[in-house]
N, C-alpha and C positions, 0 to 999 in steps of 0.2 A: 689695301686692307691688310691688316696684320692677322696672323693665324694664331690659334690657341690650341694647346694640347689638353685634352680632358679625357678622363677615363669614363667610358660610357657606364651607366649604372645598370646593375643587374636588378631585376624585380625582387622585391622583398618576399620571402617565403612566409606563409602564414604559420604562426606557432600552433603546434598540436594542442588539441583540447586536453585539459588535465584528465588523466585517467584515474580511476579509483585504485588505491593500493591493493594489491592482491597479497594474500597470505600464502606463502610458498610451502610451508612445512607439509601441508596436506597433499601437495603434489610431489615434492622431492622425496619424502620418505617411501612411498610406494615404488617410485622409480629406482631408488637405491636398493630397496629390498629385492625387486625383480632382477636387477643387475647382479647382485650378490648371488642370488639363486641360480642364475644362468651360469655364472663363473664356476660355482661349486659343482653344478651338474655337469659341465663340460670337463672339469678336471677329473671327476670320478667316473665319467661315462665311458662306454665301450661300444664298438660297432656290433659286437656279438651279444645277442640277448642272453642274459643269465651269466655273462662273464664277469669276473671281478678284476680288480687292479692286479692281483697276483697272477692271473691268467695272461695278462698282456705282456708280450715279450719286450725287453728293453732294447732300444736301438743300439747298434754297434757303435762304439766310440770312434770318433774320427782320429786318424793318425796325425793330422795337422792341428788338432785342437778344435775349438768351436767353429761352427760354420761362419764364413765371412759375411759381414753385413753388406747389404746391397749398396752399391756405390751411390752416394747422394749426388744427384745431378744439380749443378748450380744453374738456377734460372736466370736468364738475362732479363734485365728490366725491359718491360714492354715499351715499344715505341709509342709516344703519345699520339692520340688520335684527335683530329681537329674537325670541326664542322665546316661545311660549305655554307656560307651565309645566303639567306634569301631575303627579299625585301620585307617579308612579314616578320623577320627576326628583330626589326628595329622600329621604334616609335620615336617620333620627333616632337619636340616641344618648342613653341615660339616664346622666348622670354623677351618681353618688351623692356628696352633700356631707357627710351625716352619717347615722348609723344608731344607733338606740337600741332594744335588744332587751329583752324581758321574759320570758325563758324560753319556756315553751310558749304564751304569750299572743301571740307574734309580735313585730313590730318596727315602729317609726315611722321612716320614711325621709324625709330632705330631699334633694331632687335638682334638677338643672337639665337642660333639654333642649338638646342640641347639634344644629344643623342642618347636614347635609352634602349637597352636590350629587352626584348619581350620574353625571352626564355632565361630562367636562372642558370641553366646548364650550358649556355652558349659558350663554346670554346673555339677561338679562332687562332690559326697558325700565326705566331708572332713574326715569322719571317716573310709573310705575305701582306701586301697592302691591297685593300679593296676600295673602290671608288663608289660612294653612295650618292646617287643623283636624287634630288628632291625638288618639289614644287612648293612655293609658298603661295597660298590662295587667299584672295580677299583684297588684293590690291586694286587700285583704280585702273591700271592698265592691264589687268588680267594676271595670270600666274607668273611668278618670278621663279626661274630655274637656277639652281646652284648645285654644288657638290661638296661632299665632305669625304675625307679619307679615314679609313679605319685600318689599324694595324694592331693585331693582338687584341688587347682590351682598351686601347686608346683611340680616340677620334680627334681629327684635326678639322676645325671649322673656322670660318671667318669670324673674327672678333666682333665685327659689327656689320649689319646689312641695313639698307634703308628702303622704304617703300611708302608710297602715298596711298591713302585709303579714301574712298568716297564719302565716308561718314565717321564721326567719332565713335559710333556704336559698332563699327566693323570689327569682327574678330578674325585674326589671321590663323590659318591652318597650314601646317607643313605636312606633306605626304611623301613617302619614299616612292619613287617611280622606277628605280633600277639600282642594282648593285652588281658590280663586275670586278674581277681581279685585274689589277694593273699589270 
């Protein structure tokens, strides 16, 4: 069987409901007025009640000029953090590629598994590979077990799988049974 590389799909996020436009001048003007009042009050204020700006002594000038600015520390970029996947982080879809039925004898199906993430924020380490074990249920001989590999945001699955069903009305279901790091 050939393998296929696909990017697993992140679930779509729901668009936010449209909000009514707010008129900001009635909020901004009081805030600006309050800020200006605080700045003016702080500039003319004193710790001593009844003291004026003339009563406040001037600080002694520094011999070396203005005070040095605090050294700006350069922040190193944070190491990326990755999730440890769980079986509930993935949903599998069975895509039927072909179906050949034989009346009451059932059908032969050719299908492919599509891997979908259940969390929009799922972030897996691209340097690690995980083995996702799954069962395809609904076959004539019981569940069929197979695996897919997941690395970063890509999954590797068999291009085609085959299964016989007892009836043309049988619906196949794929369920994740385990996920582990290779």
